[in-house]
C-alpha positions, 0 to 999 in steps of 0.5 A: 499499499503506498504511504501517501496514497489518497484516502490513506489515514495514519493513526497511532496504534497503541491509544492514547498513553494518557490512557495508561496507568501513572506510575509516578507524578513528579514536580519540578520547576523546568528550569531546574530540570534543563539544568540537569539533562543527561541526553539530547533534546529533540530539535524543532522540525522545519516549517512546511518542509514535509521531507527533510532528512530526519536522521541528519537535521530534525530528530537526532536520536535519543537514549529513552528518558529514565522517568525519576522518582517524586521530586519537590512537589508543585501542584499540577496545573488544574487548566492543563489536566482538563485540557487533557481530559477533553483530548482524550474524551474527544479522540475516543468519541469523534472519529475525525473531521472538522469538529476534531480538527477545530477542537485540536486546534483550539486546544494546542493553541491554549497549551501553547499560551500556558507554556509561554506563561510558564505555566506547565511545571510538572511531569504531568503538566508537560505530558498534557502538552505533549498529548495535544501537540502529538494530535497536531498537524505539522512536523513542528507539532510532532517534534515538540510533542517528543521534547515535552514529552521527554521533559515529562518523563525526566520529571517522573511522568512515566507515561512520556516515555511511550509518547516520547517514541510515538511522537517520534513515530509520528514525525517520520511518518509525516515526513515520509520516512519508515517509522522507528518502532510501529506504532503508526498504522496506515488505514483506508476504506478496507482497514488497517495495516502497520505502516512502514517501519524500520526492520532494524528496530528490535523489540528489546529497544521498544521495551526501553521505550515502553512498547510492546513487541512488534508483533503486537503493535501489528495486532493492534493495527489490524484492530485499529478503525479510528484515528486516535 
């Protein structure tokens, strides 16, 4: 199946990491985090450039972020929690179309405004931001989702590890490259199959990113019928 054939849609096969249980919720001002990162952050993807070389420019490989234990407490941002809940609910009940796109765009604008006001401080906050951006439309959205998912994991939000991998795959598919892990399905009127993926990626590497084995991802793609 051609990866960019008319009528073809790309969707995550695992659903939203927001639906998983939270192992740890830690809090730390992001300025403290940025002083102690031990991995290269994902760079911004260029605007309006769908076929840049993902391996050489915008998304350098990073090791899976290790979710840390509890840090000095700070309250989660209640508005970001509400935005995340609305995002999850909409993507569970609205298949696709103009209404979902409109709501996603409004959520993206709001979380970016909250970020600009330094309103995200905890792992849960950055996970909410990353989830909303992962439901974006541009390479920049997906690169930012990956970056903030990594920040969330470094602040103790375990779900950020998997989300970072899924956003990485989404960026690659949008840029026209094989995905790395196999979290994205290509869907048309006949159903869904796993989008082209890198055969060199092992199940051991997937496990390091909190992802199931390739066989399970293929089974999930077979069952998938709706955009996340």
